[in-house]
N, C-alpha and C positions, 0 to 999 in steps of 0.2 A: 346811636339809636336810642329811642325812648320807651321801646315797646316792654322794657323789663319792668315799667312801672305797672303794667297792666297784668303781669304774670305772679301768681303767689309765690312766697319765697319756697325754696327747695327744703323740705323736711326729710332727714334720713330716717330710714327704718331703725326701730331699737337694735342694739348691736346682736343680741342674741337671735332675733328673727333674721337678720340679714345674713348672719353666719349660717344659720340654718338653711336658708334658701340657697346659698352657694353650694354648701354641701350637698343638698338635695339635687342641685344640677349635676354634680359630679356623679352621683348614684344613679341619675335617671338618663344619662347620656345614651344608653342603650335601649330605653323603654319608650322614648316618645317616637312614634311613627316608624317603628323598625320593621318594615314590611320587607319581604324578600326581594322584591323587585327594585328596592331603593337603597340597599345596603351594602352591596358586594365591594370588597376591598377598600372601603372608604375610611380614611382617618380624618375626620372633620373636626376643626376646632369649633365647637358649637357654643362657647361661652368665654371667648376671648377678651381678656382684661375686664373681668368682673370685680368691681370694688367690693371688699370685704371688711369685716371688723374682727376683732380678737374673740376667740372662742371663750366663753364663760366657764370656768372650771371651779366654782365655789363648792366647797365641801369635799374635794377631793384631795386627800392627804398624801404625803410621800409614802406611806405604807401601802396605800392602794395603787401607786403608779405601776402600770404594766411597763416592764421592760420591752417585750416583744409581743406582739399581737398578729394573728393572721387577718388579712383582708378579707371581708365578706362581700365586697362589692368587685366583681371582676370586669365590668363593662367599661368603667370610666377612670381616668386619671386626672387629678387636678395638678397643673404645673404653675406653680407659685414664682412670681418674679422676685420675691425677696424672702428671707427666713423670718416671715411674720404671717399670721393669719390674717392680717390687714391688707396684705399685698395683692395686687392685680393678679388674676389667675386666667390661664387658658384651659379649658376642659376639653380633653380628646378622649376618643373611644380607644380602649387597649387594643394592641395589635399583636400581643404575645412576646414582644421584646420586655426588657427590663424597664421599669418606670423612668430610671434616669435616662435610658437611651432614648426612650419615646419623647421625654421632654426635652432633650438635647435638640431635637428638631424644632420645637417650639421656640427655644431660645434663638435658634438661627434664624427662622422664617416669620416668626411672630414678634418676638422681642428684639430682634434686628442685631444680635450680637453673638459671639461665640459663648458657649455656656461654661459657667464656672463648674466647680465640682457640685454635684448634685446628690441629694440624700432623700431616701423615700421613707416617709412616715405614715402611719395609719390614723386617718381622721376619726373623729368621734362616730360618724355614720357607718363607718366600715370600708370607706371608699380610700384609695391610697392618694396621698399629697405629696408632691415632690417639691423640695426646697434647696435653696443654694445652701452648701453646707458638706464638709468632707467627712464627718464623723456623727456618731450617736448623740453628740452634745446638742445638735441642732433639734432632734425630736424631744429631748428632754426639756430644753428651755422653752419649747412651745407646748410643753404638757401632753405630749403625744407619745404613743407607743412606737417602737422601731417596727418596721415590715419584717414579719417572721419569714425564715427561710422556706423555701418551697413555692412561694407565690409565683416566680417566673414558670416554673414547670406547670402549675396549675392554671395559669393565666393563658399559657401556650396552647394547653389542651382545650380550654373554652374557645379560644380564638379559631383553631383548626375545626372545631366542631361547628361553631357559627358559621364559618366561611364555606364549609363543605355543604351545610344545609341551605345557605343562601344560593350557592351555586346551582343545586338541585332544584330549588324552587323557582328561579328566576327564568327557567328554560320556557315556561308557559304556565297555564292555569293548573293548579294541583288541587284536586278536590279533597274533602276533608278526610275521608277514609284513607285515601292515598298518602296525604299528608302525615297522618298518624304512622302509617307503616314505615315511611321514609325516616321520620324522626326517631322511631324505636330501632330501625336498622343502623343509623348513624351512631346512636348511644351504644348500641351492643358492639358494632365493629371497632369502635374506639375504645372500649372498656370504660366508658363514662358511666358510673354508678350513681344511684341516688337521685336522678333527675326523673321528673314526671311531665306529662303532657296536660295542658289545660286548654280549654276552648275559650277565646275572648270574645268580644263583641265589636261589630263595626262601628263606624263614626256615629251612627244614630241609635247605637245599642242593639243592633239587628244581629241574629246569629247566621249560620250558614242557611241559605235559601237559593231560590232561582235567580234572584238578583245579586246575591253575592256567594257564588259557588266556589270561589278561589281561595286558598289559604295564604295569608301572609304570616311573617314570623316575628315574635318578640322574644326576648331572653331576659330573664331575671336570675343572674348568678347567684344572689344571696340566697333565694329560696330554692334555686336549682328547678327552674320551671321554664319549659319552652311552651309559649302561648301560641296558638292558632288563631289567626285574626282573619274573620270573614271579609273578603274583598270582592268587588264587582269584577267582572272578566273584562281584561284589557285588550 
């Protein structure tokens, strides 16, 4: 084929920008189109085999390096194919299991092989990245912090809250007032503190109206916000 003569040469994004976009994808896996009617029980690989480049850590000295750090993003996990921030990555939604267990399925079904030992680190964005490796040296070599203890319990609480709300919302059209009541009830019953409810906007920036009377759901684990998204009746 000679068609390549007519196509401009490929230009890679600057390293910092490409890595930032990749981490943004991990962070935003639960924020894009996350309505109640579309999300129940789904573990979707939304960014399989995303090429990335090394994270720039200029100015970060050894004394400033964090040995452990809690993840602030509970929605998504990045499963890296190699112990490198340049490696291809599959991005999945967290389901309450340990990050290594969740990424082991990615290795089997997306990467096509049995997983090696996997180790979880915290990316600069606060999301979890899982790399091949058996000990803390993996995170240290990458300039990342170890995932702090307690992540699994917190992620499991979030997953149960998310799934319970989605199950209640997908049964039919839930109006704004009823949606707020249901969210407050689930937060209280599950002992999940510090969360708040916000009203989002529909596709065209519309709020709740006669045309968009039903509430969809979006979750932001970092800010601890459940957003009610106006949607048309289905």
